[in-house]
C-alpha positions as CSV (number, residue, x, y, z in Angstrom):
1,M,36.1,125.5,-71.9
2,S,32.3,125.4,-72.9
3,K,30.7,128.7,-73.8
4,E,27.7,127.7,-71.2
5,E,30.1,126.5,-68.2
6,V,29.8,128.8,-65.3
7,V,33.3,130.1,-64.6
8,L,32.1,132.7,-61.5
9,R,29.5,131.8,-59.3
10,F,28.9,134.0,-55.9
11,D,26.7,131.9,-53.2
12,E,24.9,133.4,-50.8
13,V,28.2,135.7,-49.9
14,S,27.8,138.3,-47.1
15,F,30.6,140.9,-46.3
16,E,31.0,143.8,-44.4
17,Y,34.3,146.1,-43.2
18,L,35.7,146.6,-40.4
19,H,33.5,149.2,-39.3
20,K,30.6,146.6,-39.2
21,K,28.8,148.4,-42.3
22,P,27.1,145.4,-44.1
23,I,27.9,145.4,-47.7
24,Y,26.4,142.1,-49.0
25,N,23.9,140.0,-47.4
26,E,23.9,137.0,-49.0
27,A,24.2,137.7,-52.8
28,S,23.9,135.2,-54.9
29,F,25.0,135.3,-58.9
30,S,26.7,133.1,-61.4
31,V,28.6,134.2,-64.7
32,R,28.9,132.2,-67.7
33,D,31.9,131.4,-70.1
34,G,32.4,134.6,-72.5
35,S,29.6,136.5,-71.2
36,K,29.6,140.7,-70.9
37,I,28.3,141.9,-67.8
38,T,27.4,145.0,-66.3
39,L,27.7,145.2,-62.7
40,M,25.0,148.1,-61.6
41,G,24.2,149.6,-58.3
42,Q,23.9,152.7,-56.3
43,N,26.5,154.8,-54.8
44,G,28.2,152.7,-52.1
45,A,26.7,149.5,-53.1
46,G,30.2,147.9,-53.3
47,K,30.6,147.5,-56.8
48,S,34.6,148.0,-56.8
49,T,34.1,146.0,-53.6
50,M,32.9,142.8,-55.9
51,F,35.9,143.0,-57.9
52,D,38.1,142.9,-54.7
53,L,36.8,139.9,-53.9
54,I,36.9,138.2,-57.1
55,V,40.5,138.8,-57.3
56,G,40.9,137.6,-53.7
57,K,42.0,140.6,-52.3
58,L,39.3,140.6,-49.9
59,K,37.6,137.7,-48.4
60,P,33.5,137.1,-47.7
61,S,32.3,136.9,-44.2
62,K,29.8,134.2,-45.0
63,G,29.1,132.2,-48.1
64,K,31.3,131.0,-51.0
65,I,32.6,132.7,-53.9
66,S,34.0,129.8,-56.8
67,I,36.1,130.4,-59.6
68,T,36.5,127.5,-62.2
69,S,40.2,126.1,-61.6
70,G,43.0,127.9,-63.7
71,V,40.9,130.9,-64.6
72,K,43.2,133.9,-64.9
73,I,41.6,137.2,-63.7
74,G,42.8,140.6,-65.3
75,I,41.8,143.9,-63.7
76,A,41.5,147.4,-65.1
77,K,41.2,149.5,-61.7
78,Q,39.6,153.4,-62.4
79,V,43.1,155.3,-61.6
80,I,46.8,154.5,-61.5
81,R,48.0,154.1,-58.1
82,K,50.3,157.4,-57.1
83,E,52.8,155.1,-56.1
84,D,53.3,153.8,-59.8
85,L,53.2,157.0,-61.7
86,N,56.9,157.4,-61.2
87,L,57.3,154.0,-63.2
88,T,57.9,153.6,-67.1
89,V,55.2,152.0,-68.7
90,Q,57.8,149.1,-68.9
91,K,58.5,148.9,-65.0
92,Y,54.7,149.4,-64.6
93,F,53.9,146.5,-66.9
94,E,56.5,144.1,-65.1
95,K,54.1,144.3,-62.0
96,G,51.4,142.5,-64.1
97,Y,54.0,139.1,-64.6
98,D,54.7,136.3,-62.0
99,E,58.0,136.1,-63.7
100,V,58.8,138.6,-66.2
101,P,59.6,136.8,-69.4
102,H,62.3,137.2,-71.9
103,N,60.4,138.7,-74.7
104,A,58.3,140.7,-72.2
105,P,59.0,143.9,-74.1
106,G,57.8,142.4,-77.3
107,E,54.8,141.4,-75.3
108,M,54.0,144.6,-73.9
109,K,54.1,146.8,-77.6
110,K,51.8,144.1,-78.7
111,V,49.3,144.8,-76.2
112,L,49.7,148.6,-76.4
113,E,48.7,148.2,-80.3
114,V,45.5,146.3,-79.1
115,V,44.6,149.1,-77.0
116,N,45.5,151.6,-79.5
117,L,48.3,153.3,-77.1
118,N,51.0,154.7,-79.4
119,V,53.8,155.4,-76.4
120,P,57.7,154.1,-75.9
121,I,57.7,151.9,-72.7
122,D,60.7,154.0,-71.6
123,R,58.0,156.8,-71.1
124,A,57.3,157.9,-67.3
125,V,53.5,156.7,-66.5
126,E,53.3,160.0,-65.2
127,D,53.8,161.6,-68.5
128,L,50.8,160.3,-69.8
129,S,47.7,162.0,-70.5
130,G,44.7,160.9,-68.8
131,G,43.4,159.4,-71.9
132,Q,46.5,157.6,-72.2
133,Q,46.6,156.3,-68.8
134,A,43.0,154.7,-68.6
135,R,44.5,152.8,-72.4
136,L,47.4,151.6,-70.2
137,L,45.1,150.4,-67.2
138,L,43.3,148.0,-69.9
139,A,46.5,147.1,-71.5
140,F,48.0,146.2,-67.8
141,A,44.7,144.0,-67.6
142,L,45.5,142.4,-71.1
143,I,49.1,141.6,-70.6
144,Q,47.9,139.0,-67.5
145,K,46.6,137.1,-70.5
146,P,43.0,137.0,-68.4
147,D,39.5,134.3,-68.7
148,I,37.8,137.0,-66.7
149,L,38.4,140.4,-67.4
150,L,37.2,143.1,-64.8
151,L,36.8,146.9,-65.9
152,D,36.1,149.4,-63.2
153,E,34.9,152.8,-65.3
154,P,37.4,152.1,-68.4
155,T,35.8,155.0,-70.3
156,N,36.9,158.0,-67.9
157,N,39.3,160.4,-69.3
158,L,38.6,158.7,-73.1
159,D,37.8,160.9,-76.3
160,E,35.3,159.7,-79.1
161,D,37.6,157.6,-81.0
162,G,38.8,156.2,-77.6
163,I,35.7,154.9,-76.4
164,A,34.7,153.6,-80.0
165,H,37.9,151.3,-80.3
166,L,37.6,150.1,-76.8
167,I,33.6,149.2,-77.9
168,N,34.4,147.7,-80.9
169,F,37.7,145.4,-78.8
170,L,35.4,144.3,-76.4
171,M,32.5,143.0,-79.1
172,M,35.5,141.1,-80.7
173,Y,36.7,139.8,-77.2
174,E,35.9,136.5,-76.5
175,K,36.6,136.1,-73.0
176,T,34.1,136.8,-70.0
177,V,33.8,140.4,-69.1
178,I,32.5,142.3,-65.8
179,V,32.3,146.0,-66.3
180,I,31.4,148.8,-64.4
181,S,30.3,152.0,-65.7
182,H,28.1,155.0,-65.6
183,D,28.0,155.5,-69.4
184,A,24.7,153.8,-70.7
185,D,25.4,154.4,-74.2
186,F,29.1,152.2,-73.9
187,L,27.5,149.5,-71.7
188,N,24.1,149.0,-74.3
189,C,26.6,148.5,-77.1
190,F,28.1,145.2,-76.0
191,T,26.8,143.9,-72.4
192,D,23.9,140.9,-72.6
193,G,23.6,140.9,-68.6
194,V,23.3,143.0,-65.8
195,I,24.1,142.0,-62.0
196,Y,22.8,144.7,-59.5
197,L,23.3,145.3,-56.3
198,D,21.2,147.0,-54.0
199,V,23.2,149.7,-51.2
200,F,19.6,149.1,-49.1
201,T,18.7,145.7,-49.1
202,H,22.4,144.4,-49.4
203,K,21.3,141.6,-51.9
204,T,22.0,141.1,-56.0
205,E,19.4,140.7,-58.4
206,Q,20.5,139.2,-62.0
207,Y,19.3,140.5,-65.4
208,V,19.5,138.6,-68.9
209,G,19.5,141.2,-72.0
210,D,21.3,144.4,-73.5
211,Y,21.7,147.1,-70.9
212,Y,18.6,149.8,-71.9
213,T,16.3,146.5,-71.9
214,V,17.3,145.7,-68.4
215,T,16.9,149.1,-66.9
216,T,13.2,149.2,-68.9
217,E,12.4,146.0,-67.3
218,I,13.6,147.4,-63.6
219,E,11.6,150.5,-64.3
220,N,8.3,148.6,-65.3
221,R,8.8,146.4,-62.4
222,I,9.4,149.4,-60.0
223,E,6.3,151.2,-61.5
224,R,4.2,147.7,-61.0
225,E,5.8,147.7,-57.5
226,K,4.6,151.0,-56.7
227,K,0.9,150.5,-58.0
228,K,0.7,147.3,-56.1
229,N,1.5,149.0,-53.0
230,A,-1.0,151.7,-53.5
231,Q,-3.9,149.2,-53.9
232,L,-2.8,147.3,-50.5
233,E,-2.4,150.8,-49.0
234,K,-5.9,151.7,-49.7
235,N,-7.2,148.3,-48.8
236,I,-5.5,148.6,-45.4
237,Q,-6.7,151.9,-44.9
238,D,-10.6,151.1,-45.9
239,R,-10.1,147.8,-43.4
240,K,-8.8,149.8,-40.7
241,E,-12.0,152.2,-40.8
242,K,-14.0,148.9,-41.0
243,V,-12.4,147.4,-38.1
244,N,-12.9,150.6,-36.1
245,F,-16.5,150.9,-36.5
246,F,-17.4,147.1,-36.2
247,A,-15.1,146.6,-33.0
248,H,-17.5,148.9,-30.8
249,K,-20.3,146.7,-31.9
250,G,-21.3,143.1,-30.4
251,G,-21.4,139.8,-31.3
252,K,-21.1,138.8,-35.2
253,M,-19.4,142.4,-36.1
254,R,-16.8,141.8,-33.5
255,K,-15.8,138.3,-35.0
256,L,-15.6,140.2,-38.5
257,A,-13.3,143.2,-37.0
258,K,-11.1,140.1,-35.8
259,K,-10.7,138.7,-39.2
260,M,-10.2,141.9,-41.0
261,K,-7.4,142.7,-38.4
262,A,-5.8,139.4,-39.8
263,E,-6.7,140.7,-43.6
264,I,-4.7,143.6,-42.8
265,E,-1.7,142.4,-40.9
266,E,-1.3,140.3,-44.4
267,D,-1.7,143.1,-46.7
268,V,1.2,144.5,-44.6
269,E,3.1,141.7,-45.0
270,N,2.5,141.7,-48.9
271,K,3.8,145.3,-49.5
272,I,6.7,145.3,-51.4
273,N,9.7,147.1,-50.6
274,V,9.9,148.9,-53.9
275,R,13.5,149.8,-54.7
276,R,15.1,152.9,-53.8
277,E,17.7,154.7,-56.1
278,D,20.2,156.8,-55.5
279,K,19.8,160.0,-53.8
280,T,21.2,162.8,-55.9
281,I,23.3,165.5,-54.6
282,R,21.5,168.9,-53.6
283,K,21.6,172.3,-55.9
284,F,24.1,174.4,-55.9
285,Q,26.1,177.4,-56.6
286,I,29.5,178.0,-56.8
287,P,30.6,181.4,-55.3
288,F,32.7,183.7,-57.0
289,Q,35.6,186.0,-56.4
290,D,34.3,189.5,-58.2
291,I,38.0,190.4,-59.2
292,A,38.6,192.7,-62.4
293,G,41.6,192.5,-64.8
294,K,43.5,190.0,-67.0
295,I,42.3,186.7,-65.1
296,V,44.3,184.6,-67.5
297,E,46.9,185.8,-69.8
298,V,48.4,183.2,-72.4
299,N,51.3,183.9,-75.4
300,S,51.9,180.7,-76.4
301,V,50.5,176.7,-75.5
302,K,52.7,173.4,-76.0
303,A,50.8,170.7,-77.6
304,L,51.9,167.0,-78.5
305,I,52.2,166.4,-82.3
306,D,53.1,163.0,-83.4
307,D,54.5,162.0,-79.9
308,K,56.9,165.7,-79.8
309,E,56.4,168.7,-77.9
310,V,55.4,171.6,-80.2
311,T,55.3,175.2,-78.9
312,I,52.8,177.4,-81.2
313,E,52.2,181.3,-80.6
314,K,48.5,181.4,-79.2
315,E,47.6,184.4,-77.6
316,F,44.5,185.1,-75.8
317,I,43.3,186.8,-72.3
318,L,40.3,185.5,-70.1
319,R,38.5,188.1,-68.2
320,K,35.9,188.0,-65.4
321,G,32.9,185.9,-66.8
322,I,34.6,184.2,-69.4
323,H,34.0,180.4,-70.0
324,M,36.5,178.2,-72.0
325,L,36.6,175.3,-73.5
326,V,40.1,173.3,-74.1
327,S,39.8,170.5,-76.2
328,G,41.4,167.9,-78.7
329,P,42.1,164.5,-78.6
330,N,43.9,162.2,-75.8
331,G,47.7,162.8,-75.6
332,V,47.3,166.3,-77.0
333,G,48.5,167.8,-73.7
334,K,45.5,169.7,-72.4
335,S,45.9,168.3,-68.8
336,T,49.7,169.8,-69.0
337,F,48.2,172.8,-70.5
338,L,46.2,173.1,-67.4
339,K,49.0,172.2,-64.6
340,N,51.4,174.5,-66.7
341,L,49.0,177.3,-66.3
342,I,48.6,176.4,-62.4
343,S,52.0,176.2,-61.7
344,G,53.1,179.7,-62.8
345,N,56.4,178.4,-63.7
346,S,56.0,179.5,-67.0
347,S,56.6,183.3,-68.3
348,D,53.8,182.7,-71.2
349,H,51.4,181.7,-69.1
350,K,50.3,184.4,-66.3
351,I,47.3,183.9,-63.8
352,L,46.4,187.4,-61.9
353,E,48.0,187.0,-58.8
354,E,45.3,188.2,-56.7
355,V,42.9,185.4,-58.2
356,R,41.6,182.5,-56.4
357,V,42.0,179.4,-58.0
358,G,39.6,176.6,-57.5
359,Y,41.2,173.5,-59.4
360,Y,39.5,170.1,-60.1
361,S,41.9,167.7,-61.1
362,Q,41.0,164.3,-63.0
363,D,43.7,162.3,-60.9
364,F,42.7,164.2,-57.6
365,S,45.9,165.3,-57.0
366,S,45.1,168.4,-55.4
367,L,43.5,166.2,-52.8
368,N,45.7,165.4,-49.7
369,Y,44.4,161.9,-49.1
370,N,46.3,161.7,-45.8
371,Q,44.0,164.5,-44.6
372,T,40.5,163.5,-43.1
373,V,37.5,164.9,-45.3
374,M,36.9,167.4,-42.2
375,E,40.4,168.6,-43.0
376,S,40.6,168.8,-46.3
377,L,37.1,170.5,-46.3
378,S,38.6,173.3,-43.4
379,E,41.8,173.6,-45.6
380,A,39.6,174.6,-48.5
381,M,37.3,177.1,-46.4
382,I,38.2,181.1,-47.2
383,G,37.7,183.0,-43.9
384,E,36.7,181.8,-40.6
385,N,36.1,178.0,-40.3
386,D,32.4,177.2,-39.8
387,I,31.9,173.7,-38.9
388,Q,28.2,173.8,-39.2
389,Q,28.4,175.4,-42.7
390,M,31.2,172.9,-43.5
391,R,28.9,170.0,-42.5
392,S,25.8,171.2,-44.5
393,I,27.5,172.0,-47.7
394,A,29.3,168.3,-47.5
395,A,26.0,167.1,-46.6
396,G,24.5,168.6,-50.0
397,F,27.3,166.2,-51.7
398,L,26.0,163.2,-49.8
399,I,29.3,163.3,-47.3
400,T,27.8,162.9,-44.4
401,G,28.3,162.1,-40.7
402,E,30.8,159.2,-40.4
403,L,32.5,159.9,-43.6
404,M,33.6,163.2,-42.2
405,T,36.7,161.9,-39.7
406,H,37.5,159.6,-42.5
407,N,40.8,160.0,-44.2
408,V,40.1,161.1,-47.9
409,S,42.1,157.7,-49.0
410,D,39.2,156.2,-47.9
411,L,36.7,157.3,-49.9
412,S,35.5,155.9,-53.3
413,E,37.0,157.8,-56.4
414,G,33.4,159.1,-57.0
415,Q,32.8,160.4,-53.5
416,K,36.4,162.3,-54.0
417,G,34.5,163.5,-56.8
418,L,32.0,165.4,-54.6
419,L,33.8,166.4,-52.1
420,S,36.1,168.2,-54.8
421,F,33.0,170.1,-55.9
422,A,32.3,171.1,-52.0
423,R,36.0,172.2,-51.9
424,L,35.4,174.9,-54.7
425,I,32.1,175.8,-53.0
426,M,34.3,176.6,-50.1
427,T,37.4,178.5,-51.7
428,K,35.1,181.3,-53.6
429,P,37.5,181.0,-56.4
430,G,37.8,183.9,-59.2
431,L,39.5,181.2,-61.6
432,L,38.0,177.6,-61.7
433,I,40.0,174.9,-63.8
434,L,38.1,171.8,-64.4
435,D,39.8,168.6,-65.7
436,E,37.5,166.1,-67.0
437,P,34.9,167.2,-63.9
438,T,32.6,164.0,-64.7
439,N,34.9,161.2,-64.2
440,H,33.6,158.9,-61.7
441,I,30.6,161.0,-61.0
442,N,27.1,159.3,-60.9
443,F,25.0,160.1,-64.0
444,R,22.4,161.2,-61.8
445,H,24.6,164.2,-60.7
446,I,25.9,165.4,-64.1
447,P,22.8,167.9,-64.8
448,I,23.2,169.6,-61.1
449,I,27.0,169.7,-61.7
450,A,26.1,171.3,-65.3
451,K,23.5,173.9,-63.9
452,A,25.9,174.9,-61.2
453,L,29.2,175.4,-64.0
454,D,26.9,177.2,-66.4
455,E,25.3,179.8,-63.6
456,Y,28.9,180.5,-62.5
457,E,29.8,184.2,-62.7
458,G,34.2,184.0,-62.4
459,T,36.3,182.7,-65.1
460,M,36.3,179.1,-65.9
461,I,38.6,177.0,-67.9
462,I,37.3,173.4,-68.4
463,V,38.5,170.3,-70.3
464,S,35.6,167.4,-70.7
465,H,34.9,164.6,-73.6
466,M,31.6,164.3,-72.4
467,E,29.8,166.1,-75.2
468,E,26.4,166.3,-73.4
469,F,27.7,167.7,-70.1
470,V,29.7,170.3,-71.9
471,E,26.1,171.4,-74.3
472,Q,24.4,172.3,-70.8
473,I,27.5,175.1,-69.7
474,R,28.1,178.6,-71.5
475,I,31.2,178.2,-73.3
476,D,32.5,181.7,-74.6
477,E,35.8,180.7,-76.4
478,V,37.0,177.3,-77.2
479,L,40.7,176.1,-77.6
480,D,41.0,173.3,-79.6
481,M,44.6,171.9,-79.3
482,G,43.9,169.5,-82.1
483,S,44.0,172.1,-84.7
484,L,47.0,174.5,-83.6
């Protein structure tokens, strides 16, 4: 296949869900063989929906999607589905084959090496760490030997080494890649073009160049459009004042007023719909349960070293107001440590009985997907349910109106994350336990979330691989599980 050949084309594609909410209106773009493309857009613009259209899971209401005959498509979703978590790695991989070949185990081990994941194929998927599951999602896509590789937030849960390995792999990968990510530095390392989805116009725009070049070009264009609109608005206002003056005069003056009205209409038509960016969540505070004593008491920590569980004597106590960061490489057992602490099943981990715990799980396992958003918020609320207060808090996290009656399962991953933060406010916890709270979250929201966590006056334990996020938060103690 020639590198100049177009392998994927959207030709005036329109799409809307059953509730008649338009996602695309005559979207058009093309992708050439071997190109590395960023899919960019505001929250709710339909980035993940576009992937579902490309793989044929959804069908356009109008227009045509053309894919070169014989081209195979592999997709790495944001998260592993709940129903797949109890499978072994081998059984999970087998779902990627049309027909499982006799040498499948050998192929599986090779593709695990490619993504730098060293786990036995009889290991249960649910026993893998978040970073290991992120690598497994990529491996699952690769085992299908795709000509077009679709990656949906592939850096979620990856540590620095994992991201570096992924960048190196994608730079060397000769096939076509289309990626959705909020990680600008990651995108800039390997992409050579951007397809922008506009949530307001439902159109697509296509740009050539690396990520930072394109975003600078977009920002400069927006600035030019704003200046042009400002000049047109000034012209319109000036002419309106003159029309009002001349219209009350006779003869030629009245004709001049008529001509100026036509010029005003032309200027109004020439005004540009300047691109509007995402709304940002409102600033918020997480109320805390004012409680004294040993909020958290730990006598030992279990870590995975060379794929073996090792118990290490490590004693510490966290009192009110202490913020602890749990660090270490993917697969060392950070999320398992948090889950064991919450479960209360270990005599070596103790949370003070009266403490309310607010838990943000990286896989959103703390959310009931069968509840409506309103029911989920109501469940989390301490004290008497105040519908107006619930709606107000939810609106601050861009969860408004119609979303309140939707099931949690209908929300995007980013919306589930914002719902989780809204629930934390309503819980008023004495202890916050946060496992990768920036996963799936739009980068515009992250400074606001960091400030809220920095100002939180209760006890907090946090796991995060995003250094620039952690740097904005007060950290009093560090538990480095990589050096126990």
